LUMLOVEX-97847 format. One record per atom (N, C-alpha, C): atom name; residue number from 1; residue in one letter; x, y, z. Coordinates in steps of 0.05 Angstrom, whole numbers, plus 5000, padded with zeros to 4 digits. Atoms other than C-alpha are relative to their C-alpha. Last residue first. Layout:
// residues N
atom | n | res | east | north | up
CA | NUM | A | X | Y | Z
...
// end
This chain:
// residues 156
atom | n | res | east | north | up
N | 156 | R | 5026 | 4991 | 4991
CA | 156 | R | 5357 | 5672 | 5120
C | 156 | R | 4995 | 5029 | 4996
N | 155 | Q | 5019 | 4997 | 5022
CA | 155 | Q | 5415 | 5650 | 5077
C | 155 | Q | 4972 | 5010 | 5008
N | 154 | E | 4990 | 4978 | 5018
CA | 154 | E | 5471 | 5661 | 5128
C | 154 | E | 4981 | 5004 | 4976
N | 153 | E | 5004 | 4973 | 4988
CA | 153 | E | 5432 | 5620 | 5180
C | 153 | E | 5008 | 5022 | 4980
N | 152 | P | 4977 | 4991 | 4984
CA | 152 | P | 5430 | 5558 | 5136
C | 152 | P | 4996 | 5029 | 5008
N | 151 | V | 4985 | 4980 | 5015
CA | 151 | V | 5359 | 5540 | 5115
C | 151 | V | 5024 | 5009 | 5017
N | 150 | H | 4980 | 5014 | 5017
CA | 150 | H | 5330 | 5475 | 5142
C | 150 | H | 5017 | 5020 | 4983
N | 149 | R | 4985 | 5018 | 4982
CA | 149 | R | 5289 | 5502 | 5201
C | 149 | R | 5023 | 4987 | 4984
N | 148 | M | 4977 | 4985 | 4988
CA | 148 | M | 5268 | 5559 | 5155
C | 148 | M | 5017 | 4982 | 5019
N | 147 | Y | 4977 | 4998 | 5019
CA | 147 | Y | 5225 | 5510 | 5114
C | 147 | Y | 5024 | 5013 | 5013
N | 146 | R | 4988 | 5026 | 5003
CA | 146 | R | 5179 | 5493 | 5172
C | 146 | R | 5025 | 5001 | 4983
N | 145 | H | 4989 | 5007 | 4974
CA | 145 | H | 5166 | 5566 | 5188
C | 145 | H | 5013 | 4972 | 4999
N | 144 | V | 4974 | 4986 | 4997
CA | 144 | V | 5158 | 5582 | 5114
C | 144 | V | 5013 | 4993 | 5027
N | 143 | G | 4980 | 5012 | 5018
CA | 143 | G | 5105 | 5528 | 5106
C | 143 | G | 5027 | 5013 | 5003
N | 142 | A | 4994 | 5026 | 4990
CA | 142 | A | 5066 | 5552 | 5167
C | 142 | A | 5022 | 4986 | 4983
N | 141 | F | 4982 | 4997 | 4977
CA | 141 | F | 5073 | 5624 | 5145
C | 141 | F | 5006 | 4973 | 5012
N | 140 | T | 4974 | 4990 | 5008
CA | 140 | T | 5044 | 5607 | 5077
C | 140 | T | 5020 | 5002 | 5023
N | 139 | P | 4983 | 5022 | 5011
CA | 139 | P | 4990 | 5562 | 5103
C | 139 | P | 5027 | 5010 | 4991
N | 138 | S | 4995 | 5022 | 4981
CA | 138 | S | 4965 | 5619 | 5148
C | 138 | S | 5016 | 4977 | 4989
N | 137 | A | 4976 | 4997 | 4984
CA | 137 | A | 4975 | 5677 | 5100
C | 137 | A | 5006 | 4976 | 5018
N | 136 | Q | 4975 | 5000 | 5016
CA | 136 | Q | 4926 | 5658 | 5046
C | 136 | Q | 5025 | 4999 | 5017
N | 135 | D | 4999 | 5026 | 5013
CA | 135 | D | 4866 | 5640 | 5089
C | 135 | D | 5024 | 4996 | 4983
N | 134 | T | 4989 | 5019 | 4982
CA | 134 | T | 4884 | 5700 | 5132
C | 134 | T | 5000 | 4972 | 4988
N | 133 | G | 5019 | 5006 | 4979
CA | 133 | G | 4873 | 5745 | 5073
C | 133 | G | 5012 | 4979 | 5018
N | 132 | L | 5008 | 5027 | 4995
CA | 132 | L | 4932 | 5771 | 5034
C | 132 | L | 4978 | 4999 | 5021
N | 131 | P | 4985 | 5017 | 4981
CA | 131 | P | 4934 | 5844 | 5017
C | 131 | P | 4989 | 4972 | 5002
N | 130 | E | 5018 | 5013 | 4981
CA | 130 | E | 4904 | 5874 | 4954
C | 130 | E | 5016 | 4982 | 5018
N | 129 | V | 4992 | 4992 | 4973
CA | 129 | V | 4945 | 5924 | 4915
C | 129 | V | 4981 | 4989 | 5021
N | 128 | W | 5019 | 5011 | 4980
CA | 128 | W | 4906 | 5908 | 4851
C | 128 | W | 5006 | 5011 | 5028
N | 127 | R | 5028 | 4992 | 5007
CA | 127 | R | 4936 | 5944 | 4791
C | 127 | R | 4980 | 4992 | 5022
N | 126 | S | 5005 | 4971 | 4994
CA | 126 | S | 5006 | 5943 | 4822
C | 126 | S | 4972 | 5008 | 4993
N | 125 | I | 5005 | 4996 | 4972
CA | 125 | I | 5007 | 5866 | 4824
C | 125 | I | 4993 | 5029 | 5007
N | 124 | G | 5026 | 4990 | 4995
CA | 124 | G | 5000 | 5859 | 4749
C | 124 | G | 4994 | 5008 | 5029
N | 123 | E | 5006 | 4976 | 5016
CA | 123 | E | 5072 | 5853 | 4727
C | 123 | E | 4973 | 5012 | 5007
N | 122 | Y | 4985 | 4977 | 4990
CA | 122 | Y | 5090 | 5806 | 4784
C | 122 | Y | 4994 | 5026 | 4985
N | 121 | G | 4971 | 5004 | 4999
CA | 121 | G | 5036 | 5758 | 4764
C | 121 | G | 5013 | 5025 | 5011
N | 120 | G | 4987 | 4993 | 5025
CA | 120 | G | 4967 | 5780 | 4743
C | 120 | G | 5030 | 4996 | 5000
N | 119 | Y | 5018 | 5002 | 5023
CA | 119 | Y | 4943 | 5781 | 4814
C | 119 | Y | 5013 | 5009 | 4975
N | 118 | P | 4988 | 4992 | 5025
CA | 118 | P | 5003 | 5775 | 4860
C | 118 | P | 4982 | 4996 | 4976
N | 117 | R | 5006 | 5022 | 5018
CA | 117 | R | 4966 | 5777 | 4926
C | 117 | R | 5011 | 5008 | 4972
N | 116 | L | 5023 | 4998 | 5019
CA | 116 | L | 5000 | 5828 | 4969
C | 116 | L | 4996 | 4974 | 4984
N | 115 | F | 4996 | 5026 | 5014
CA | 115 | F | 5044 | 5823 | 5031
C | 115 | F | 4975 | 4998 | 4982
N | 114 | S | 5022 | 5010 | 5018
CA | 114 | S | 5052 | 5893 | 5060
C | 114 | S | 5008 | 4972 | 4988
N | 113 | G | 5014 | 5022 | 4988
CA | 113 | G | 5102 | 5902 | 5117
C | 113 | G | 4977 | 4988 | 4984
N | 112 | R | 4983 | 5017 | 4985
CA | 112 | R | 5125 | 5970 | 5093
C | 112 | R | 4983 | 4979 | 5015
N | 111 | G | 5002 | 4995 | 4971
CA | 111 | G | 5075 | 5998 | 5045
C | 111 | G | 5017 | 4979 | 5015
N | 110 | F | 5027 | 4990 | 4994
CA | 110 | F | 5061 | 5992 | 4970
C | 110 | F | 4995 | 5004 | 5030
N | 109 | V | 5004 | 4975 | 5013
CA | 109 | V | 5133 | 5984 | 4948
C | 109 | V | 4974 | 5014 | 5008
N | 108 | Q | 4990 | 4979 | 4982
CA | 108 | Q | 5140 | 5930 | 5000
C | 108 | Q | 4998 | 5028 | 4988
N | 107 | S | 5023 | 4987 | 4986
CA | 107 | S | 5096 | 5884 | 4958
C | 107 | S | 5009 | 5024 | 5017
N | 106 | G | 5014 | 4983 | 5019
CA | 106 | G | 5153 | 5868 | 4911
C | 106 | G | 4977 | 5015 | 5013
N | 105 | Y | 4982 | 4977 | 5005
CA | 105 | Y | 5194 | 5842 | 4970
C | 105 | Y | 4986 | 5019 | 4981
N | 104 | Y | 4999 | 4983 | 4977
CA | 104 | Y | 5136 | 5797 | 4991
C | 104 | Y | 5017 | 5025 | 4995
N | 103 | T | 5027 | 4988 | 4998
CA | 103 | T | 5125 | 5770 | 4921
C | 103 | T | 4999 | 5019 | 5024
N | 102 | N | 5001 | 4979 | 5020
CA | 102 | N | 5200 | 5759 | 4914
C | 102 | N | 4973 | 5014 | 5001
N | 101 | R | 4983 | 4978 | 4991
CA | 101 | R | 5202 | 5721 | 4980
C | 101 | R | 4998 | 5024 | 4980
N | 100 | L | 5015 | 4987 | 4977
CA | 100 | L | 5144 | 5677 | 4959
C | 100 | L | 5015 | 5025 | 5009
N | 99 | A | 5023 | 4987 | 5012
CA | 99 | A | 5178 | 5662 | 4891
C | 99 | A | 4983 | 5014 | 5022
N | 98 | A | 4991 | 4977 | 5016
CA | 98 | A | 5245 | 5648 | 4925
C | 98 | A | 4976 | 5015 | 4988
N | 97 | W | 4994 | 4978 | 4981
CA | 97 | W | 5211 | 5603 | 4977
C | 97 | W | 5009 | 5025 | 4984
N | 96 | V | 5026 | 4990 | 4990
CA | 96 | V | 5181 | 5561 | 4921
C | 96 | V | 5005 | 5023 | 5019
N | 95 | A | 5012 | 4985 | 5023
CA | 95 | A | 5250 | 5555 | 4888
C | 95 | A | 4973 | 5012 | 5009
N | 94 | D | 4985 | 4975 | 5004
CA | 94 | D | 5283 | 5535 | 4954
C | 94 | D | 4988 | 5017 | 4979
N | 93 | A | 5010 | 4981 | 4979
CA | 93 | A | 5227 | 5484 | 4966
C | 93 | A | 5015 | 5027 | 4998
N | 92 | K | 5025 | 4990 | 5010
CA | 92 | K | 5247 | 5451 | 4900
C | 92 | K | 4988 | 5021 | 5019
N | 91 | Q | 4993 | 4982 | 5022
CA | 91 | Q | 5317 | 5444 | 4927
C | 91 | Q | 4976 | 5012 | 4987
N | 90 | L | 4991 | 4975 | 4988
CA | 90 | L | 5289 | 5415 | 4991
C | 90 | L | 5009 | 5020 | 4979
N | 89 | A | 5025 | 4987 | 4989
CA | 89 | A | 5250 | 5363 | 4952
C | 89 | A | 5008 | 5026 | 5013
N | 88 | A | 5014 | 4987 | 5023
CA | 88 | A | 5313 | 5347 | 4911
C | 88 | A | 4975 | 5014 | 5010
N | 87 | K | 4989 | 4972 | 5003
CA | 87 | K | 5349 | 5333 | 4977
C | 87 | K | 4987 | 5015 | 4977
N | 86 | D | 4997 | 4993 | 5029
CA | 86 | D | 5304 | 5273 | 4990
C | 86 | D | 5009 | 5029 | 4997
N | 85 | G | 4972 | 4991 | 5004
CA | 85 | G | 5317 | 5256 | 5064
C | 85 | G | 5005 | 5008 | 4971
N | 84 | T | 4985 | 5017 | 5018
CA | 84 | T | 5253 | 5215 | 5063
C | 84 | T | 5029 | 5007 | 4997
N | 83 | V | 5007 | 5028 | 4998
CA | 83 | V | 5212 | 5241 | 5122
C | 83 | V | 5019 | 4982 | 4984
N | 82 | E | 4997 | 5009 | 4972
CA | 82 | E | 5243 | 5310 | 5132
C | 82 | E | 4996 | 4970 | 5003
N | 81 | Y | 4971 | 5000 | 4994
CA | 81 | Y | 5251 | 5321 | 5057
C | 81 | Y | 5005 | 4989 | 5028
N | 80 | K | 4988 | 5022 | 5016
CA | 80 | K | 5179 | 5302 | 5044
C | 80 | K | 5030 | 4997 | 5006
N | 79 | R | 5008 | 5024 | 4986
CA | 79 | R | 5157 | 5348 | 5101
C | 79 | R | 5011 | 4975 | 4985
N | 78 | V | 4982 | 5002 | 4976
CA | 78 | V | 5197 | 5404 | 5069
C | 78 | V | 4993 | 4975 | 5016
N | 77 | L | 4973 | 5006 | 5009
CA | 77 | L | 5163 | 5392 | 5002
C | 77 | L | 5019 | 4996 | 5024
N | 76 | G | 4999 | 5027 | 5009
CA | 76 | G | 5094 | 5390 | 5034
C | 76 | G | 5028 | 4991 | 4991
N | 75 | D | 5003 | 5017 | 4977
CA | 75 | D | 5104 | 5455 | 5072
C | 75 | D | 5003 | 4970 | 4992
N | 74 | L | 4975 | 4997 | 4985
CA | 74 | L | 5129 | 5490 | 5010
C | 74 | L | 5000 | 4981 | 5024
N | 73 | Y | 4981 | 5016 | 5014
CA | 73 | Y | 5069 | 5463 | 4971
C | 73 | Y | 5028 | 5001 | 5014
N | 72 | M | 5007 | 5028 | 4996
CA | 72 | M | 5021 | 5490 | 5023
C | 72 | M | 5020 | 4981 | 4987
N | 71 | G | 4995 | 5008 | 4972
CA | 71 | G | 5056 | 5557 | 5025
C | 71 | G | 4994 | 4971 | 5005
N | 70 | S | 4971 | 5001 | 4996
CA | 70 | S | 5058 | 5563 | 4950
C | 70 | S | 5007 | 4991 | 5028
N | 69 | M | 4990 | 5025 | 5012
CA | 69 | M | 4985 | 5544 | 4944
C | 69 | M | 5030 | 4998 | 5004
N | 68 | Q | 5010 | 5022 | 4983
CA | 68 | Q | 4966 | 5600 | 4993
C | 68 | Q | 5011 | 4973 | 4989
N | 67 | V | 4984 | 5000 | 4976
CA | 67 | V | 5010 | 5650 | 4956
C | 67 | V | 4991 | 4977 | 5018
N | 66 | T | 4972 | 5005 | 5005
CA | 66 | T | 4980 | 5634 | 4888
C | 66 | T | 5016 | 4997 | 5026
N | 65 | D | 4990 | 5016 | 4978
CA | 65 | D | 4908 | 5629 | 4909
C | 65 | D | 5030 | 4994 | 4998
N | 64 | E | 5015 | 4996 | 4975
CA | 64 | E | 4877 | 5683 | 4866
C | 64 | E | 5012 | 4986 | 5024
N | 63 | Y | 4981 | 4998 | 4978
CA | 63 | Y | 4931 | 5681 | 4812
C | 63 | Y | 4986 | 5004 | 5027
N | 62 | T | 4976 | 5015 | 5005
CA | 62 | T | 4893 | 5657 | 4750
C | 62 | T | 5020 | 5000 | 5024
N | 61 | W | 5004 | 5029 | 4996
CA | 61 | W | 4827 | 5680 | 4778
C | 61 | W | 5025 | 4984 | 4995
N | 60 | Y | 5010 | 5007 | 4973
CA | 60 | Y | 4847 | 5753 | 4787
C | 60 | Y | 4998 | 4970 | 5004
N | 59 | A | 4978 | 4996 | 4980
CA | 59 | A | 4890 | 5761 | 4726
C | 59 | A | 4992 | 4992 | 5028
N | 58 | W | 4979 | 5020 | 5004
CA | 58 | W | 4836 | 5730 | 4682
C | 58 | W | 5023 | 5003 | 5020
N | 57 | P | 5007 | 5026 | 4988
CA | 57 | P | 4781 | 5772 | 4713
C | 57 | P | 5021 | 4978 | 4996
N | 56 | D | 4990 | 5020 | 5019
CA | 56 | D | 4817 | 5838 | 4697
C | 56 | D | 4993 | 4972 | 5012
N | 55 | I | 4971 | 4997 | 5004
CA | 55 | I | 4799 | 5904 | 4730
C | 55 | I | 5010 | 4980 | 4979
N | 54 | E | 4993 | 4971 | 5004
CA | 54 | E | 4725 | 5917 | 4729
C | 54 | E | 5030 | 5004 | 4997
N | 53 | A | 4999 | 4993 | 5028
CA | 53 | A | 4714 | 5843 | 4718
C | 53 | A | 5008 | 5029 | 4995
N | 52 | R | 4975 | 4987 | 5006
CA | 52 | R | 4733 | 5828 | 4790
C | 52 | R | 5002 | 5008 | 4970
N | 51 | R | 4985 | 4991 | 4976
CA | 51 | R | 4673 | 5782 | 4795
C | 51 | R | 5028 | 5010 | 4991
N | 50 | P | 5002 | 4972 | 4994
CA | 50 | P | 4637 | 5781 | 4728
C | 50 | P | 5015 | 5010 | 5025
N | 49 | V | 4990 | 4999 | 4972
CA | 49 | V | 4663 | 5714 | 4705
C | 49 | V | 4999 | 5029 | 5009
N | 48 | I | 5003 | 5026 | 4988
CA | 48 | I | 4625 | 5699 | 4641
C | 48 | I | 5007 | 4999 | 5029
N | 47 | D | 5028 | 5006 | 5001
CA | 47 | D | 4615 | 5771 | 4617
C | 47 | D | 4994 | 4972 | 5011
N | 46 | A | 5016 | 4986 | 4980
CA | 46 | A | 4683 | 5792 | 4642
C | 46 | A | 4971 | 4992 | 4999
N | 45 | P | 5007 | 4972 | 5006
CA | 45 | P | 4721 | 5741 | 4601
C | 45 | P | 4981 | 5011 | 5021
N | 44 | I | 5009 | 4987 | 4975
CA | 44 | I | 4755 | 5679 | 4631
C | 44 | I | 4993 | 5029 | 4993
N | 43 | Q | 5016 | 5019 | 4985
CA | 43 | Q | 4765 | 5630 | 4572
C | 43 | Q | 4988 | 5013 | 5026
N | 42 | E | 5025 | 5005 | 5015
CA | 42 | E | 4788 | 5685 | 4524
C | 42 | E | 4982 | 4981 | 5016
N | 41 | R | 5018 | 4977 | 4995
CA | 41 | R | 4840 | 5707 | 4575
C | 41 | R | 4973 | 4996 | 4986
N | 40 | T | 4993 | 4976 | 5016
CA | 40 | T | 4870 | 5638 | 4571
C | 40 | T | 4981 | 5022 | 5008
N | 39 | F | 5022 | 4989 | 5016
CA | 39 | F | 4865 | 5586 | 4626
C | 39 | F | 5010 | 5024 | 4985
N | 38 | P | 5015 | 4978 | 4988
CA | 38 | P | 4931 | 5557 | 4648
C | 38 | P | 4977 | 5009 | 4982
N | 37 | K | 4986 | 4974 | 5003
CA | 37 | K | 4950 | 5492 | 4616
C | 37 | K | 4984 | 5021 | 5014
N | 36 | N | 4979 | 4999 | 4980
CA | 36 | N | 4931 | 5420 | 4632
C | 36 | N | 5017 | 5025 | 4997
N | 35 | T | 4975 | 4994 | 5014
CA | 35 | T | 4891 | 5419 | 4567
C | 35 | T | 5024 | 4999 | 5019
N | 34 | I | 5000 | 5014 | 5026
CA | 34 | I | 4828 | 5385 | 4594
C | 34 | I | 5027 | 5004 | 4986
N | 33 | A | 4996 | 5029 | 4996
CA | 33 | A | 4836 | 5403 | 4667
C | 33 | A | 5001 | 4984 | 4974
N | 32 | D | 5021 | 5013 | 5015
CA | 32 | D | 4845 | 5477 | 4650
C | 32 | D | 5006 | 4970 | 5002
N | 31 | V | 4994 | 5006 | 5027
CA | 31 | V | 4891 | 5504 | 4704
C | 31 | V | 4977 | 4986 | 4987
N | 30 | Y | 5016 | 5020 | 5014
CA | 30 | Y | 4876 | 5539 | 4769
C | 30 | Y | 5012 | 4995 | 4973
N | 29 | S | 5020 | 5010 | 4982
CA | 29 | S | 4912 | 5581 | 4821
C | 29 | S | 4984 | 4977 | 4988
N | 28 | Y | 5026 | 4994 | 5010
CA | 28 | Y | 4974 | 5587 | 4779
C | 28 | Y | 4980 | 4989 | 5020
N | 27 | F | 5020 | 5020 | 5005
CA | 27 | F | 5035 | 5584 | 4822
C | 27 | F | 4976 | 5012 | 4986
N | 26 | L | 5024 | 4997 | 4985
CA | 26 | L | 5090 | 5635 | 4814
C | 26 | L | 4980 | 4978 | 4993
N | 25 | G | 5000 | 5018 | 4976
CA | 25 | G | 5157 | 5610 | 4789
C | 25 | G | 4976 | 5004 | 5017
N | 24 | Q | 4986 | 4987 | 4979
CA | 24 | Q | 5170 | 5668 | 4740
C | 24 | Q | 5000 | 4983 | 5026
N | 23 | P | 4971 | 4999 | 5005
CA | 23 | P | 5152 | 5626 | 4679
C | 23 | P | 5017 | 5013 | 5022
N | 22 | D | 4996 | 4982 | 5023
CA | 22 | D | 5084 | 5609 | 4710
C | 22 | D | 5030 | 5002 | 4995
N | 21 | H | 4982 | 4976 | 4996
CA | 21 | H | 5079 | 5548 | 4753
C | 21 | H | 5000 | 5017 | 4975
N | 20 | L | 5012 | 4980 | 4983
CA | 20 | L | 5022 | 5496 | 4758
C | 20 | L | 5018 | 5024 | 5006
N | 19 | H | 5023 | 4985 | 5009
CA | 19 | H | 5034 | 5449 | 4700
C | 19 | H | 4991 | 5024 | 5016
N | 18 | E | 5003 | 4996 | 5029
CA | 18 | E | 5099 | 5411 | 4701
C | 18 | E | 4979 | 5020 | 4992
N | 17 | D | 4975 | 4988 | 5011
CA | 17 | D | 5120 | 5417 | 4774
C | 17 | D | 4997 | 5006 | 4970
N | 16 | I | 4997 | 4973 | 4989
CA | 16 | I | 5049 | 5406 | 4799
C | 16 | I | 5024 | 5013 | 4987
N | 15 | Y | 5021 | 4983 | 5013
CA | 15 | Y | 5039 | 5346 | 4754
C | 15 | Y | 5003 | 5029 | 5009
N | 14 | C | 4993 | 4996 | 5028
CA | 14 | C | 5105 | 5316 | 4776
C | 14 | C | 4980 | 5018 | 4986
N | 13 | E | 4977 | 4982 | 5000
CA | 13 | E | 5087 | 5325 | 4849
C | 13 | E | 5009 | 5007 | 4972
N | 12 | I | 5010 | 4974 | 4993
CA | 12 | I | 5020 | 5292 | 4838
C | 12 | I | 5022 | 5021 | 4999
N | 11 | D | 5015 | 4991 | 5023
CA | 11 | D | 5052 | 5233 | 4803
C | 11 | D | 4988 | 5028 | 5005
N | 10 | L | 4981 | 4993 | 5021
CA | 10 | L | 5104 | 5226 | 4858
C | 10 | L | 4985 | 5011 | 4976
N | 9 | A | 4988 | 4975 | 4992
CA | 9 | A | 5049 | 5226 | 4911
C | 9 | A | 5020 | 5010 | 4979
N | 8 | T | 5020 | 4979 | 5003
CA | 8 | T | 5011 | 5173 | 4873
C | 8 | T | 5011 | 5027 | 5008
N | 7 | Q | 5002 | 4995 | 5029
CA | 7 | Q | 5074 | 5131 | 4868
C | 7 | Q | 4980 | 5022 | 4994
N | 6 | Y | 4976 | 4985 | 5008
CA | 6 | Y | 5085 | 5138 | 4943
C | 6 | Y | 5000 | 5007 | 4971
N | 5 | L | 5003 | 4973 | 4991
CA | 5 | L | 5013 | 5118 | 4957
C | 5 | L | 5025 | 5017 | 4992
N | 4 | A | 5021 | 4988 | 5017
CA | 4 | A | 5020 | 5056 | 4914
C | 4 | A | 4996 | 5029 | 5008
N | 3 | D | 4989 | 4997 | 5026
CA | 3 | D | 5086 | 5037 | 4948
C | 3 | D | 4980 | 5014 | 4981
N | 2 | N | 4983 | 4977 | 5000
CA | 2 | N | 5055 | 5049 | 5016
C | 2 | N | 5013 | 5006 | 4973
N | 1 | M | 5016 | 4976 | 5000
CA | 1 | M | 5000 | 5000 | 5000
C | 1 | M | 5017 | 5025 | 5000
// end
């Protein structure tokens, strides 16, 4: 049974790595289950998805849960490393941390201590200036807390 679960976990991890990141390392909140690619702007127009249509519904829905997903994946990768000793999992965690850190650093332009949702990716964040909700921040900070236990002091 553990072998089957392990293979399922590997399959999920491979899917995440292949389909759920934009070119800058940010997580997409959703992908098209048929094409396994991010939704296009044509698939998420304002008349079909009116919420946030006044700005850009594609940018909103494509990156709505980016930070939350990053935190959960970071936590999972670190737990994998802790249980299996798989150094590749910790290397992947480094990349997830870099994207989270860059999102936080980019948010500082809008106020010290700000942590914004990266709607539209890094290029679109300035059109929204919307802080994380607690549903976003909690898994992120939990993942970062676990991750920092394995980061050398000089890299923190």
